[in-house]
N, C-alpha and C positions, 0 to 999 in steps of 0.2 A: 686346469688347462683353460686356453682363451674361449676353446670351444663350449667347454662345460660351463663357463662364466656366463657365457652368450645366451646359452640356453637356459639358464638359471635366471636370468634377467628378464629373459622374453617370458619365460612361466610367471615370474612376478608382475610384469607388465598386464599379463593376460587376466591375471588373479584379480589384481586392481580394478581394471575394466570390468571385469564379471561382476565384482561387487557393487561397482557404480551403478551398473544396469539393474542388479537386483533391488538396491537402494531406491533407485527411480520407480521401479515397478512397485515396490511396497508403498512408497508415497502416493503413486496413482491410487492404489486401492484403497488407502487410509483417506484420502480427499474424495473418493466416490462415497465412502462411507459416510463422512460428514457431512456433505451436500445432500444426502437422503434425509438428514435429522434436522435440517433447516425448518421444516414444518411442524416440528415438533411444539405441542403446546405448553409445554413446561419451561418456564424462565431459566431455571438451573441448568437444564440440559442445554438451552440454547445459549446460554453465557459461555459454558464449559466448551460447547462445539465451536463458539466464534473465537474463543482463545486459542485452539488448537488449529482453526483455520488461519488464523494470523501467523501462527509459526510453520504451518506446512505448506501454504499455496503461496506460489511465487507472485511476487508483485504484479508480473506481466500479464497474470492470467485472468480473464474474465471472471472467474469464480472468486477473485478477491473484491470485485465489486458488490457481489452477493454477500459476502461477509460482512463487507462495511455498510451496507445497507441494512443488513440485520442487526448489527451492533448499534447503529444509529437509531433504529426503531426502538430497541430494549433500553436505551439510554435516556429516551424520553420520558419513561416511567420511572419515578424517583425510587420507588419500591426497590428497583434493581440496583440501586448504588453500590450497597454492599455486597451484592452478588460479584459484580464486576471486581472489586477488590479481592474478595475471599478465593475467587477463582483465578486469580492471577492474571487478568486481562490488561491491566494498565501498562505492564511494561511491554508486552510486546505491540500493544497498542500505539505506545511511543516510538517504538522502534520501526514500525510500518510508515507511521506520520514522517518520521525524519527521513526515511528511504525513498517514500514517494515525493516528498519535497525537493531532496536531492536531484532527484530523476528528473522532476518537471523542471527544475532549474537548468540542468545540463541540456536538456532537450531544447529550451529556449534560446539557448546560448549557441545551439550548434548552427554553423553556416553552411550551407550545402549549395552553392550557385551552380555546381555541375548537374543538379538534379531538379529540372522545371516542375513548377508546381503543376501537381496533377498526376505526376508520375507515380507508379506503383510504389517505389520506395519512399517518396515523399509523402504517400497517403498511410503506408504503412507507420511511418514515424509520426505523422499527426494522430492516427489512431490510437497510438501507443501513450502518446503525451495526453491526449484528451482522457484516456481510461485512467492513467496515473492521477490525472487532476481530480477525476469524479471519486476516486478511492480517498484523496486527501481530503475533499470536500467533506464527505460523510464521516470521516474518522474524526477530522477536526471538530465536526459540529458533535459527535458521540463525546469527545473530551470536553467540549465547553459544558455540555450537560451534566457530565460526571463530576467536574469540578466545582458544580454548586454543593455537594455534599462536604461538610468541613473535614470529614476524616480522609476522604479522598485527595482534597487539597493538600494535605499533608504529606500523603503518601506520594502524589504526584510532584510535589516539591523536591522531596528526597531524590525522585527517580530523574529529576533534571528536566521537567515539563517546561519550566520558564524558558531555558536556554534552547530547548528545541522548537518551541513555538515562535520563539524571537528569531531564529534560523528560517523558519518557514515564512515569516512576513518579509524577510530580508530576501528570500528566495522567489518571492512573487513579482519583485520588482521587474527582472529581465522579461517575466510572461507579460506583464501590463505593456512594455516597451514594446513587445514582438506583436501583441494583439493589435497596438495601435497602428504600426507599420503594414500590416498585413491586411487591415480591416477593408481595404478597398478591394482588395484581390478575393476574399473569402469572407464578406460581410456578415451573412447570417451564421455561418459557422464560428467565426471568430468572436462575434457578439455573445454567442452561449459561452464561448471559453472566458471570455472577459467577465462575464456574469459569475462564473464558476470562482475566477480568481478573486473578484471582490467578497465573495462569501466566505473563501478560506480566510480572507484578512479578517474579517468580522468575526469568525468562530475564534481564531488564533488570539485576537485581542480580549476576547472574552474569558479565556481560561485563567 
């Protein structure tokens, strides 16, 4: 009957919602455990943790910056080059770079004249954009360091790193234009943002 069908549909919807909520709680627990390991002195553990953090943490989370900084620091030691490859970090690393570049580009192109500079919404958008730009900066630097290894170069080539970094460079064009337009309004803040954009371009061209 219609009543039975409606009841079944409602139960199914509740089941899906419950499963989604349970998934979020589980992810939060996993992320909490991963964050506790970022001070571990063992590089193998840190690289594994970084790989899982890239997969589990939302781009908009402040913890993604923690993951990006940790991976960048590890990438500066060439003895870790093989670890990044063996522990499967390169693929999620490229995925997050592509996502953060796309998000940064879209944020730069948004026009919101109805929201005055300094409003809570404008401030939140600006903070989110700066955070994504910071993640992009550290991960692009990480990728540049890792690409110095010949085997990593070949792996990155197969994973489409050249095309992704080309899109990163193209994505920085609207960011540069926006920083130029807004520099009179937010000179100090935008100057830092412009420096980040410049550094991302440097890192991207070095891959």
